[in-house]
Backbone bond lengths (Angstrom), bond angles and torsions (degrees), N, CA, C in turn:
res aa  C-N    CA-C-N  psi(-1)  N-CA   C-N-CA  omega(-1)  CA-C   N-CA-C  phi
1 M - - - 1.443 - - 1.531 108.32 -
2 T 1.310 116.92 136.46 1.455 122.93 -178.94 1.515 110.09 -97.32
3 D 1.318 115.65 131.67 1.461 121.77 175.92 1.531 107.99 -67.93
4 A 1.314 118.44 140.46 1.462 122.99 -179.06 1.526 111.75 -61.92
5 R 1.332 117.32 -24.13 1.464 120.48 179.53 1.517 112.14 -82.26
6 T 1.327 118.47 -13.05 1.453 122.42 -178.79 1.519 109.73 -84.31
7 P 1.354 117.68 124.33 1.457 118.71 179.04 1.527 110.24 -67.70
8 P 1.317 117.69 154.17 1.459 119.51 178.85 1.529 110.81 -62.36
9 A 1.321 115.78 154.64 1.464 121.20 -177.86 1.520 112.11 -65.09
10 S 1.312 118.19 -13.58 1.459 120.87 -178.64 1.526 113.05 -86.62
11 A 1.331 117.95 4.54 1.461 120.95 -178.73 1.525 110.11 -137.43
12 P 1.337 116.99 145.56 1.466 118.95 176.72 1.526 111.15 -70.81
13 R 1.328 116.14 155.35 1.476 120.74 176.51 1.525 111.03 -73.47
14 A 1.319 116.32 -33.18 1.465 121.94 177.79 1.523 107.95 -150.85
15 A 1.327 115.95 154.29 1.461 120.57 179.42 1.519 109.14 -151.39
16 A 1.326 115.36 150.08 1.458 121.40 176.37 1.523 108.10 -144.55
17 S 1.306 115.97 149.26 1.457 122.14 -179.63 1.520 107.33 -144.12
18 D 1.346 116.90 123.71 1.463 119.57 -177.40 1.520 109.62 -170.04
19 L 1.326 116.00 175.20 1.457 120.76 171.06 1.520 108.24 -80.28
20 V 1.328 116.68 137.82 1.459 121.57 177.32 1.521 108.50 -126.35
21 L 1.318 115.63 153.10 1.456 121.69 178.74 1.520 109.39 -92.55
22 V 1.327 116.33 123.89 1.461 122.44 176.39 1.519 107.68 -99.55
23 E 1.333 115.74 128.96 1.462 121.90 176.34 1.522 108.30 -131.61
24 R 1.330 115.92 127.13 1.471 121.34 178.32 1.525 111.90 53.47
25 H 1.326 116.23 45.59 1.469 123.72 177.82 1.535 113.35 66.66
26 L 1.337 118.73 20.33 1.464 121.66 -179.15 1.524 111.20 -133.24
27 F 1.315 115.74 146.10 1.462 120.29 161.05 1.518 106.98 -135.23
28 R 1.308 116.59 160.64 1.466 120.30 -171.04 1.518 112.42 -134.15
29 L 1.321 114.03 151.65 1.454 122.88 168.93 1.518 104.84 -100.82
30 S 1.327 117.10 118.07 1.469 120.29 -169.74 1.514 113.52 -127.28
31 D 1.321 114.33 155.03 1.457 124.11 168.36 1.524 105.28 -132.15
32 P 1.339 117.75 90.12 1.464 120.50 -173.48 1.526 114.71 -60.67
33 E 1.336 118.04 -17.39 1.461 120.39 -179.53 1.522 113.34 -92.27
34 A 1.327 117.56 -4.68 1.473 120.93 -178.27 1.532 110.42 -77.81
35 P 1.326 117.75 143.65 1.465 119.80 176.11 1.533 110.11 -71.58
36 E 1.320 116.05 148.80 1.465 121.36 179.28 1.519 109.06 -72.83
37 L 1.327 117.53 111.93 1.454 121.89 179.80 1.526 111.73 -110.45
38 R 1.333 115.49 -48.24 1.460 120.64 179.15 1.520 107.72 -147.72
39 T 1.322 116.85 118.02 1.453 121.83 -178.42 1.526 110.62 -70.48
40 A 1.314 116.73 135.22 1.461 121.13 175.19 1.526 107.97 -73.09
41 P 1.341 117.67 127.62 1.465 119.43 177.19 1.524 110.50 -68.83
42 L 1.324 117.13 160.08 1.458 120.28 177.58 1.526 109.73 -65.82
43 P 1.327 117.34 138.41 1.460 120.17 177.10 1.523 110.85 -65.03
44 S 1.324 115.59 158.28 1.464 121.62 177.61 1.522 108.12 -135.24
45 E 1.313 116.92 178.88 1.457 120.54 178.17 1.532 110.73 -61.52
46 D 1.326 116.36 -37.77 1.468 121.08 179.25 1.526 112.84 -75.74
47 S 1.329 117.91 -29.53 1.470 123.53 -179.98 1.524 109.08 -129.78
48 P 1.355 117.87 82.16 1.469 119.64 -175.78 1.518 114.70 -71.14
49 V 1.344 117.25 -11.56 1.466 122.07 176.01 1.521 107.63 -130.63
50 T 1.330 116.55 127.67 1.466 120.66 176.80 1.514 108.43 -124.15
51 T 1.324 116.43 155.66 1.456 120.48 -178.04 1.519 111.31 -124.19
52 G 1.313 115.01 155.31 1.453 122.42 177.30 1.518 108.47 -142.11
53 A 1.307 115.99 -173.84 1.459 122.29 176.34 1.514 106.66 -131.36
54 G 1.300 116.56 113.99 1.455 121.10 -176.44 1.512 109.71 139.25
55 P 1.320 117.50 -150.70 1.467 120.33 -177.16 1.533 113.40 -57.92
56 N 1.341 117.76 -40.80 1.465 120.97 177.95 1.518 108.73 -98.10
57 L 1.328 116.34 97.24 1.455 121.22 -178.86 1.524 111.48 -75.04
58 A 1.343 116.68 -34.51 1.459 121.17 178.31 1.521 109.16 -155.00
59 L 1.327 115.66 143.71 1.457 122.79 173.32 1.520 107.90 -116.32
60 F 1.322 116.86 135.35 1.457 123.01 -177.34 1.524 109.64 -119.69
61 S 1.307 116.51 133.26 1.455 121.82 175.44 1.520 108.81 -79.97
62 S 1.328 116.52 142.84 1.459 121.71 179.85 1.526 109.21 -131.98
63 I 1.339 117.02 146.03 1.456 119.39 174.59 1.526 110.63 -75.44
64 L 1.332 116.68 -20.63 1.461 121.31 176.12 1.520 109.05 -78.15
65 E 1.332 117.10 134.54 1.466 120.04 -179.28 1.528 111.65 -75.98
66 D 1.313 117.46 -52.78 1.464 122.76 -179.49 1.521 109.07 -146.03
67 G 1.334 116.62 143.59 1.450 121.06 176.02 1.514 111.69 140.23
68 A 1.318 115.72 -176.81 1.464 121.73 179.57 1.521 108.67 -102.68
69 V 1.325 116.48 134.67 1.465 122.12 177.81 1.519 109.22 -133.92
70 H 1.309 115.73 157.50 1.462 121.18 175.32 1.525 107.61 -85.46
71 A 1.332 117.37 131.42 1.463 121.46 179.00 1.516 110.37 -130.28
72 D 1.328 115.15 138.70 1.461 122.91 171.18 1.520 106.50 -111.38
73 V 1.326 117.91 123.21 1.462 122.45 -179.58 1.528 107.64 -121.70
74 E 1.342 116.06 130.33 1.461 121.12 179.19 1.522 109.60 -125.78
75 L 1.319 116.17 141.67 1.463 122.76 175.16 1.519 107.72 -109.50
76 W 1.339 115.64 119.28 1.459 122.14 -178.69 1.514 109.08 -111.30
77 G 1.303 117.24 146.15 1.460 122.27 177.80 1.511 112.96 -82.46
78 I 1.337 116.83 -13.87 1.461 121.91 179.21 1.527 107.64 -132.20
79 P 1.324 118.85 157.93 1.472 119.99 177.06 1.531 110.28 -61.47
80 R 1.301 115.22 139.98 1.463 121.40 178.32 1.512 109.55 -104.38
81 P 1.332 117.91 149.41 1.466 119.80 172.37 1.521 109.38 -61.25
82 H 1.314 116.73 150.23 1.466 121.30 179.91 1.517 110.15 -59.50
83 R 1.325 115.47 129.82 1.461 121.14 173.85 1.511 106.46 -118.55
84 P 1.324 118.36 128.35 1.470 119.88 179.87 1.516 111.30 -60.28
85 I 1.306 116.31 146.08 1.463 123.20 176.93 1.519 106.79 -91.90
86 S 1.329 116.18 125.53 1.457 118.77 179.18 1.517 109.31 -78.47
87 G 1.296 117.24 133.91 1.461 122.06 179.90 1.494 111.62 -101.08
88 T 1.330 115.59 103.58 1.469 119.18 178.58 1.496 109.18 -127.34
């Protein structure tokens, strides 16, 4: 049985779309006011997205070294099938 407050599996729980700054092949999802609880490790080829608890909630690997890029980020309550990332 699904709780009425739970969004359907066909939609993300939260989503954001904006320009982000890439520095040294990384961009981050941050909460600068959060206390440092667990540092997100640097992403690698095997783990292009890493998570932490604190100011750096997630670190994302980018093929771009430095600059501004458009990013769409979605938070899902269940694992999603792999969707290719478009490189533009």
